[in-house]
C-alpha positions as CSV (number, residue, x, y, z in Angstrom):
1,X,0.0,0.0,0.0
2,X,1.2,3.5,-0.7
3,X,0.0,6.2,1.7
4,X,-0.6,9.9,1.0
5,X,3.0,11.3,0.5
6,X,1.9,14.7,1.9
7,X,3.3,13.8,5.3
8,X,6.7,12.8,3.9
9,X,9.2,15.6,4.0
10,X,12.3,15.2,1.8
11,X,15.1,17.9,1.8
12,X,18.6,18.5,0.4
13,X,20.7,21.1,2.2
14,X,22.0,22.7,0.0
15,X,20.1,21.7,-3.1
16,X,22.7,23.3,-5.4
17,X,26.4,22.4,-5.0
18,X,29.6,23.0,-6.9
19,X,31.2,19.9,-8.5
20,X,33.1,18.0,-5.8
21,X,30.7,19.3,-3.0
22,X,28.2,17.5,-0.9
23,X,24.6,17.9,0.2
24,X,22.8,16.7,3.4
25,X,19.7,14.7,2.4
26,X,17.0,14.1,4.9
27,X,13.6,12.3,4.9
28,X,11.2,12.5,7.8
29,X,7.9,10.7,8.2
30,X,6.3,10.1,11.6
31,X,6.4,6.4,12.5
32,X,8.7,5.3,9.7
33,X,10.8,2.2,10.6
34,X,13.4,2.6,7.9
35,X,14.4,4.5,4.7
36,X,15.8,3.4,1.4
37,X,17.4,5.9,-1.0
38,X,18.1,5.5,-4.8
39,X,20.4,5.8,-6.5
40,X,22.8,4.6,-3.8
41,X,26.2,5.1,-5.5
42,X,26.8,8.8,-4.5
43,X,25.4,8.4,-0.9
44,X,27.2,7.9,2.3
45,X,24.6,5.3,3.3
46,X,21.4,4.7,1.3
47,X,19.6,3.0,4.3
48,X,19.4,5.9,6.8
49,X,17.1,8.9,7.0
50,X,19.9,11.5,6.4
51,X,22.7,10.4,4.1
52,X,25.3,12.7,2.7
53,X,25.1,13.0,-1.1
54,X,28.2,13.7,-3.2
55,X,26.9,13.5,-6.8
56,X,29.1,14.1,-9.8
57,X,26.2,15.4,-11.9
58,X,22.8,16.7,-11.0
59,X,20.8,13.8,-9.5
60,X,17.3,13.2,-8.4
61,X,17.2,11.0,-5.3
62,X,14.1,8.9,-4.6
63,X,13.5,7.8,-1.0
64,X,11.0,5.2,0.3
65,X,10.0,5.5,4.0
66,X,9.1,2.0,5.3
67,X,6.3,1.6,7.8
68,X,5.5,-1.1,10.3
69,X,2.2,-1.8,8.6
70,X,4.1,-3.0,5.5
71,X,3.2,0.1,3.6
72,X,5.6,2.6,2.2
73,X,5.7,6.3,1.3
74,X,7.8,7.7,-1.5
75,X,9.3,11.1,-2.2
76,X,12.2,12.7,-4.1
77,X,14.6,15.6,-4.1
78,X,17.0,16.9,-6.7
79,X,20.6,18.0,-6.0
80,X,21.9,20.2,-8.8
81,X,25.6,20.2,-9.5
82,X,27.2,23.3,-11.0
83,X,30.6,23.4,-12.6
84,X,32.7,26.5,-12.1
85,X,34.3,28.5,-14.9
86,X,37.4,26.9,-16.4
87,X,39.8,29.5,-15.0
88,X,41.0,31.2,-11.8
89,X,40.3,31.0,-8.9
90,X,39.1,27.4,-9.7
91,X,42.3,26.5,-11.5
92,X,45.5,27.8,-10.1
93,X,48.9,27.4,-11.6
94,X,51.7,29.1,-9.6
95,X,54.2,31.4,-11.4
96,X,57.0,30.7,-8.9
97,X,58.2,28.0,-6.5
98,X,61.3,27.4,-4.3
99,X,62.6,23.8,-4.6
100,X,65.1,24.2,-1.7
101,X,64.0,21.3,0.5
102,X,62.4,23.3,3.2
103,X,59.0,21.6,2.7
104,X,57.4,24.9,1.7
105,X,56.5,25.5,-1.9
106,X,59.1,22.9,-3.0
107,X,57.2,21.7,-6.1
108,X,55.4,23.3,-9.0
109,X,51.9,21.8,-9.2
110,X,48.5,22.6,-10.7
111,X,45.9,23.2,-8.0
112,X,42.3,22.3,-8.9
113,X,39.6,19.8,-8.3
114,X,37.6,20.7,-11.4
115,X,39.8,19.4,-14.2
116,X,39.3,16.2,-16.3
117,X,42.4,16.2,-18.4
118,X,45.7,18.0,-17.8
119,X,48.9,18.5,-19.8
120,X,51.6,20.9,-18.9
121,X,55.4,21.2,-19.5
122,X,58.3,23.3,-18.3
123,X,61.1,24.3,-20.5
124,X,64.4,26.3,-20.1
125,X,65.4,29.5,-21.9
126,X,66.9,27.3,-24.7
127,X,63.5,25.7,-25.3
128,X,64.6,22.3,-23.9
129,X,61.7,20.4,-22.2
130,X,62.6,19.8,-18.6
131,X,59.4,18.3,-17.3
132,X,56.1,17.1,-18.7
133,X,52.9,16.3,-16.7
134,X,49.8,14.4,-17.8
135,X,47.9,14.2,-14.6
136,X,46.4,16.7,-12.1
137,X,48.6,15.4,-9.3
138,X,51.9,15.6,-11.2
139,X,54.5,18.0,-9.8
140,X,57.9,19.3,-10.9
141,X,60.6,19.3,-8.2
142,X,63.0,21.6,-10.1
143,X,65.2,18.8,-11.3
144,X,66.1,17.6,-14.8
145,X,67.4,14.0,-15.1
146,X,68.0,14.1,-11.4
147,X,70.0,17.3,-11.4
148,X,68.7,20.4,-9.6
149,X,68.2,23.2,-12.1
150,X,69.5,26.8,-11.4
151,X,67.3,29.5,-10.0
152,X,66.2,31.4,-13.1
153,X,63.2,32.0,-15.3
154,X,61.6,29.0,-17.0
155,X,58.7,28.8,-19.5
156,X,55.6,26.7,-19.2
157,X,52.7,25.6,-21.3
158,X,49.5,24.5,-19.7
159,X,46.4,22.9,-21.3
160,X,43.5,21.9,-19.1
161,X,40.1,20.4,-20.0
162,X,37.6,21.1,-17.2
163,X,34.7,19.1,-15.9
164,X,32.3,21.4,-17.9
165,X,34.2,20.4,-21.1
166,X,35.7,23.9,-21.6
167,X,39.4,24.2,-22.2
168,X,42.0,26.5,-20.7
169,X,45.4,27.1,-22.3
170,X,48.1,29.3,-20.7
171,X,51.7,30.0,-21.5
172,X,54.2,31.9,-19.4
């Protein structure tokens, strides 16, 4: 049996998140003995009244409140996922670093949680490629073939494809 869903309250706080964020879902129905949420993949626990949702894309969550009578009540809520612009401040590539072993700013690294594909390289003043990166976690430690490079100006090329499919290209 399905009861009048008017008494079931289903919320998402917040209901709009940035990619990589989370939302607190909650379902309340007086006398419910359990809850089942669908789809379960992006939920902290699909069998509680208040799971945390971390969807990659906008998702509508359906919840069923189970009652001791064997009946259930259903409801739903949508969490919209927004992707930020493909640029600063959501993508940060430093213009300087100090690979001196003091554990502060020792590597050159892209900072972003919104990128899908990454390619960047560092070259010296003669155009020789010293480092090449293909992943968002790759970092240059200031060495070439195991030899620390001198403190001077280096060039870089950066190409990033963001989660919203836009592309950012920078040189410097």
